[in-house]
C-alpha positions as MATLAB code, in Angstrom:
seq = 'MKYSTPLLYCLSAFCLLLSPVAFAKKLDTNWNDFVSKYGRYAEKMLKSKGIPGAALSIVSIQNDDYINTMGHTKARNGQKINAHTRFRLASVSKTFAGSLSAKLATDGLLRLDSPVSEYIPSFKNTVYKDNLKVFHILSHSSGLVPNAYDNLIESQMSYPDIVEKLVTVKPICEPGQCYGYQNVMFSLIDDIILKSTNKSYSQWLNEAIFTPLKMTDASLGYEAMVKNKNFALPHVRGKKRWYSAELKKNYYKVGAAAGVNASASDMVIWLKAQLGQYPDVLSLNALATQTRRYTHTKKERYRRVWKKHLNEAFYGLGWRVYNYADETLYYHSGWVQGYRSDLVVFPHLNVGFSLIVNAETGVINELTTEFINRLLEYKRGQKI';
ca = [
      22.893   11.504   19.641;
      22.585    7.761   19.988;
      22.146    6.238   23.339;
      23.778    2.258   23.695;
      21.037    2.018   26.228;
      17.291    3.499   26.504;
      16.409    6.243   27.900;
      12.940    6.330   30.215;
      11.060   10.090   29.764;
       8.567   10.201   32.547;
       6.295   13.185   32.953;
       2.938   12.812   34.612;
       1.172    9.981   33.275;
       3.511   10.232   30.341;
       6.245    7.797   29.577;
       8.260    6.993   26.791;
      11.060    4.724   26.152;
      13.066    6.198   23.309;
      16.006    4.159   22.189;
      15.967    3.340   18.171;
      18.281    0.730   18.967;
      15.452   -1.344   21.431;
      13.083   -0.093   18.922;
      15.057   -2.630   15.758;
      15.467   -5.615   18.704;
      11.896   -5.874   19.822;
      10.428   -5.580   15.954;
       7.075   -7.632   16.433;
       6.741   -9.615   13.580;
       2.593  -10.316   14.037;
       2.076   -6.975   13.966;
       1.411   -6.463   10.234;
      -0.828   -9.736   10.679;
      -2.538   -8.303   13.489;
      -3.760   -5.365   12.006;
      -4.460   -6.375    8.946;
      -6.668   -8.229   10.453;
      -8.259   -5.314   12.389;
      -8.235   -3.291    8.688;
     -10.463   -6.437    7.223;
     -13.031   -6.489   10.033;
     -13.319   -2.631    9.999;
     -13.634   -2.960    6.385;
     -16.234   -5.808    6.399;
     -17.883   -3.562    9.170;
     -18.360   -0.661    7.017;
     -19.452   -2.510    4.216;
     -22.620   -3.852    5.870;
     -23.813   -0.503    6.974;
     -23.310    1.050    3.826;
     -20.564    3.659    4.709;
     -19.393    5.962    1.593;
     -15.916    6.081    2.726;
     -13.552    5.969    5.290;
      -9.310    5.559    6.472;
      -7.689    4.053    9.000;
      -4.587    5.005   10.525;
      -2.465    2.711   12.498;
       1.123    3.798   14.250;
       3.538    1.445   16.183;
       6.720    2.886   16.956;
       8.443   -0.188   16.499;
       6.523   -1.680   13.775;
       5.428   -0.339    9.810;
       2.653    2.420    9.759;
      -0.366    0.934    8.487;
      -3.159    3.101    6.426;
      -6.176    1.845    5.358;
      -8.669    4.082    3.125;
     -12.409    2.695    1.886;
     -14.833    3.783   -0.127;
     -15.309    6.949   -2.168;
     -15.742   10.371   -1.592;
     -19.045   10.827   -2.521;
     -21.494    8.004   -2.486;
     -22.450    8.092   -5.958;
     -20.466    8.919   -8.624;
     -17.501   10.194   -6.242;
     -13.375    9.271   -6.643;
     -11.817    6.375   -4.705;
     -10.429    7.732   -1.322;
      -6.951    7.932   -0.871;
      -3.652    8.405    1.654;
      -3.995   12.112    1.024;
      -8.218   12.368    0.979;
      -9.230   15.178    3.356;
     -11.521   15.122    5.856;
     -13.321   17.361    8.513;
     -11.984   15.808   11.962;
     -14.599   17.806   13.854;
     -14.206   18.095   17.559;
     -10.764   15.754   16.828;
      -9.417   19.834   16.029;
      -9.178   20.020   19.905;
      -6.349   17.960   20.192;
      -4.515   20.406   18.022;
      -5.657   23.513   19.833;
      -4.335   21.059   23.290;
      -1.445   20.753   22.012;
      -0.742   23.886   20.449;
      -1.601   25.405   23.886;
       1.201   23.486   25.819;
       3.646   24.007   23.466;
       3.365   27.543   23.658;
       2.776   27.296   27.163;
       6.177   25.137   27.443;
       8.153   27.634   25.736;
       6.865   30.737   27.877;
       4.532   32.458   25.036;
       1.614   31.530   26.942;
       0.255   31.542   30.622;
      -2.577   28.423   31.376;
      -3.124   29.908   34.412;
      -4.008   33.306   33.615;
      -7.774   34.637   33.607;
      -9.226   34.924   30.188;
     -10.352   38.538   31.287;
      -6.465   39.829   30.818;
      -6.781   38.744   27.090;
     -10.755   39.603   26.070;
     -11.652   42.139   27.538;
     -15.315   41.222   27.464;
     -14.703   39.191   30.343;
     -13.289   41.863   32.945;
     -16.755   42.918   34.024;
     -18.231   39.717   34.348;
     -18.582   37.016   36.885;
     -15.670   35.422   35.256;
     -13.403   38.371   35.937;
     -11.187   36.623   37.901;
     -11.603   33.112   37.979;
     -11.617   31.858   34.866;
      -8.194   30.916   33.474;
      -6.904   29.546   30.213;
      -6.408   26.179   31.200;
     -10.458   25.804   32.410;
     -11.636   26.792   28.536;
      -8.976   24.110   27.233;
     -10.212   21.686   30.200;
     -13.781   21.989   30.046;
     -14.093   23.608   33.220;
     -15.550   26.620   32.678;
     -18.547   26.060   34.862;
     -20.884   27.166   32.146;
     -23.703   24.716   31.124;
     -22.748   21.726   28.795;
     -22.840   23.187   24.978;
     -23.529   26.673   25.997;
     -25.015   28.178   22.532;
     -23.817   25.745   20.250;
     -27.046   25.912   18.726;
     -26.259   29.885   17.317;
     -23.080   28.010   15.843;
     -25.335   26.248   13.618;
     -27.018   30.055   13.021;
     -25.978   32.717   10.936;
     -24.493   34.708   13.568;
     -20.890   35.686   13.601;
     -18.813   34.105   16.253;
     -18.446   37.474   18.021;
     -21.946   37.976   18.524;
     -22.215   34.798   20.080;
     -19.175   35.202   22.684;
     -20.979   38.201   23.377;
     -23.746   36.359   24.260;
     -21.613   33.751   26.367;
     -20.291   36.222   28.972;
     -23.928   37.011   30.155;
     -24.802   33.094   30.586;
     -25.214   32.583   34.182;
     -22.406   29.953   35.308;
     -23.756   26.732   37.020;
     -20.381   26.046   39.249;
     -17.046   28.087   39.497;
     -14.760   27.946   37.083;
     -12.708   24.216   38.013;
     -15.720   23.043   39.963;
     -17.739   20.489   37.262;
     -17.226   19.801   33.507;
     -19.389   21.249   31.156;
     -18.238   20.136   27.322;
     -17.711   23.960   25.130;
     -17.255   24.709   21.310;
     -17.988   28.100   21.407;
     -15.927   29.005   25.042;
     -13.278   26.431   24.001;
     -12.291   28.533   20.752;
     -11.480   31.385   22.493;
      -8.250   30.098   22.582;
      -8.105   31.681   19.323;
      -8.057   35.085   20.557;
      -6.081   34.440   23.416;
      -3.801   33.419   21.564;
      -3.095   36.123   19.413;
      -3.452   38.830   21.936;
      -0.837   36.599   23.852;
       1.921   36.366   20.725;
       0.524   38.442   18.299;
       0.002   35.495   15.915;
      -2.939   34.708   14.898;
      -4.261   30.555   16.253;
      -4.268   29.962   12.161;
      -0.542   30.923   11.478;
       0.757   29.181   14.978;
      -1.525   25.929   13.548;
       0.663   26.094   10.166;
       3.713   27.324   11.488;
       4.606   25.291   14.762;
       2.492   21.989   13.425;
       1.422   20.930   10.361;
       4.326   22.799    8.077;
       7.187   21.336   10.495;
       5.174   18.110   11.032;
       5.173   17.788    7.234;
       1.092   17.056    7.261;
       0.763   18.265    3.543;
      -3.124   17.939    3.723;
      -3.850   19.360    6.914;
      -5.485   22.921    6.980;
      -7.874   24.421    8.921;
     -10.718   26.222    7.738;
     -13.595   25.580    5.262;
     -11.634   26.712    2.186;
      -8.735   25.271    2.671;
     -11.212   21.779    2.519;
     -12.140   22.515   -0.694;
      -9.245   23.835   -2.609;
     -10.115   20.366   -4.825;
     -11.563   17.548   -5.492;
      -9.543   15.190   -3.088;
     -11.749   15.938    0.045;
     -14.337   13.390    1.534;
     -18.360   15.203    1.212;
     -20.636   14.857    4.687;
     -22.879   11.959    4.184;
     -26.650   11.729    6.304;
     -29.048    8.885    6.143;
     -32.095    8.497    4.433;
     -34.408    5.631    4.707;
     -33.069    3.163    2.808;
     -29.197    4.734    1.820;
     -26.593    6.894    2.711;
     -27.285   10.633    0.612;
     -24.267   13.169    0.445;
     -25.092   16.289    1.827;
     -23.959   20.481    1.455;
     -20.544   20.541    3.292;
     -21.685   23.229    5.941;
     -19.174   26.432    7.174;
     -21.377   26.450   10.396;
     -18.729   25.060   12.791;
     -15.537   26.089   10.857;
     -16.664   29.216   13.086;
     -15.241   28.013   15.893;
     -12.069   26.908   14.191;
     -10.222   25.564   17.410;
     -12.939   23.414   18.164;
     -13.786   21.737   14.970;
     -11.927   23.112   12.213;
      -9.185   21.108   11.273;
      -9.221   18.835    8.192;
      -7.055   16.156    7.380;
      -6.138   12.859    5.457;
      -5.302    9.808    6.620;
      -1.389   10.095    5.902;
      -1.491   13.267    8.164;
      -2.787   10.943   11.278;
      -0.395    8.939   11.074;
       1.876   11.832   11.409;
       0.079   13.289   14.239;
      -0.074    9.742   16.185;
       3.564    9.936   16.197;
       4.023   13.549   17.248;
       1.932   11.763   20.071;
       4.010    9.456   20.854;
       7.015   11.648   21.389;
       8.521   11.200   18.008;
       8.843   14.991   16.809;
      10.490   16.107   20.223;
      11.644   19.210   18.531;
       8.005   20.228   17.477;
       5.822   18.595   20.699;
       8.668   18.105   23.338;
       7.604   15.582   26.180;
       7.068   18.037   29.023;
       4.239   19.846   25.890;
       3.120   16.459   25.683;
       2.904   16.143   29.877;
       1.129   19.066   29.892;
      -1.800   18.652   27.845;
      -2.440   15.722   29.326;
      -2.698   16.378   32.972;
      -5.765   15.493   34.157;
      -7.543   18.976   35.016;
     -11.228   17.915   34.841;
     -12.984   14.545   36.446;
     -15.596   13.653   33.497;
     -16.987   10.909   35.377;
     -20.508   10.597   33.541;
     -17.952    9.159   30.386;
     -17.750    5.873   32.389;
     -21.071    5.359   31.852;
     -21.050    5.079   28.220;
     -22.428    2.013   27.096;
     -19.580    0.150   25.002;
     -17.051    1.145   27.317;
     -18.358    0.881   30.485;
     -17.156   -2.108   31.687;
     -13.770   -1.225   31.463;
     -13.246    2.331   31.634;
     -11.983    3.165   35.213;
     -11.097    6.690   35.102;
     -11.878    9.469   32.983;
     -10.262   12.880   32.804;
      -9.937   16.146   30.417;
      -6.694   17.474   30.153;
      -5.978   20.168   27.401;
      -7.837   19.200   24.275;
      -7.452   15.677   25.547;
      -9.282   12.688   27.167;
      -7.477   10.881   29.916;
      -8.774    7.572   30.467;
      -7.730    4.664   32.694;
      -9.011    1.463   30.424;
      -9.192   -1.939   31.878;
      -5.646   -0.200   33.602;
      -4.052    1.053   30.725;
      -3.733    4.765   30.152;
      -5.672    6.106   26.887;
      -5.605    9.316   25.416;
      -8.678   10.219   23.274;
     -10.869   12.576   21.595;
     -13.929   11.676   19.129;
     -15.408   14.047   16.953;
     -19.081   14.602   15.201;
     -20.218   17.110   12.683;
     -22.831   16.873   10.245;
     -21.988   14.240    7.914;
     -18.478   13.444    9.818;
     -17.414   10.961   12.722;
     -13.519   10.619   13.617;
     -11.775    8.894   16.799;
      -8.478    8.963   17.657;
      -7.169    6.979   20.405;
      -3.073    7.355   21.657;
      -1.422    4.655   23.734;
       1.359    6.140   25.543;
       2.875    3.186   27.407;
       2.309    0.437   24.315;
       3.512    3.036   21.948;
       0.673    3.058   19.436;
      -1.490    5.162   17.732;
      -5.084    4.580   16.116;
      -7.552    7.314   14.058;
     -10.388    6.027   12.287;
     -12.273    8.807   10.091;
     -15.380    8.477    8.225;
     -17.462   11.195    5.887;
     -20.948    9.387    7.391;
     -22.562   10.160   10.788;
     -22.751    6.858   12.058;
     -22.590    4.905   15.250;
     -20.421    2.064   14.013;
     -17.189    3.873   14.741;
     -18.347    3.926   18.556;
     -17.927   -0.236   17.921;
     -14.804   -0.100   15.697;
     -12.956    2.219   18.107;
     -13.716   -0.116   21.070;
     -13.048   -3.376   19.010;
      -9.431   -1.872   18.430;
      -8.705   -0.868   22.058;
      -9.607   -4.337   23.065;
      -8.177   -6.550   20.267;
      -4.887   -4.417   21.050;
      -5.151   -4.628   24.650;
      -5.208   -8.507   24.242;
      -2.566   -8.805   21.862;
      -0.368   -7.217   24.076;
      -1.314   -8.667   27.347;
      -2.033  -12.420   25.466;
      -5.338  -12.557   27.191;
      -9.215  -11.258   26.948;
      -9.733   -8.050   28.879;
];
């Protein structure tokens, strides 16, 4: 259906102006210069740090997509990274779990306010029996100490055995009362979805997200990552240079929290989905549900590179929700051995940003912040 006038949808904090006609009239002729200039800046910064490889994706609903791939899959004798080279997304994987859960909830297939104990029997005779809800585990407000038993993910212990230990841990607060970032607890959404729908998290992710969005390189798990040679190997820093490392299976145990692989091409699509461009896959109701401000994360306001501009910080369902210099941002970062990733959605500016690198480098923090600041200055015509 076509509309002759712009149609404004506002659900919670999520507002989108949907009008192909309006977009055509407002084409930004300076946008390509803006993103190309930033791309050159990012490439220069990454080269100065000797980063083996990276993939940058920027989308603007009114303009052409921008992809800039840099470097190689391996520091020595690797192949050149292209738009379809797979990277580990690490904790950016949580955005997929959050979006899928919100989709299932809005479709009536999952109840976010149901007790976890209804789906996972081992929680029935614990302190979590009635008051730990599904939305608590997706918003890191279960009451557990931060990163509970993440150390066991690095061990040979199986995920079910880790969960068995997890339920014995005494919480530091009531669910919903404090923020504590989790990987093991967060990944219980896999079991919950299976119990609620009789279909696994992996099946849902492929059938409801990857396939309909045509994210042809995206996958879940170790085996899918290494199915052919077009994947970026992880790198760690030595005394003088970056060294390729073994691709470890450990964090693939917690697939919902850290198990997604994707390319720069995939990330363009994922960003567009977050901007409401695929309503048949992620409806505006689902997008609003996932970015509801469930948990206050005030410590985020003191991050070194952001503290001047970050006014409010919350966690939704697999997504961080920020007020940055009076602009709403949806954000997540990822870090697992040998990889870093950042994802930013600007819902009111209709812009999305993704940067993934195959090295454990802090320069990604500076690069993402630089893009945010440049974009706001570009849109507002003044320094922030």
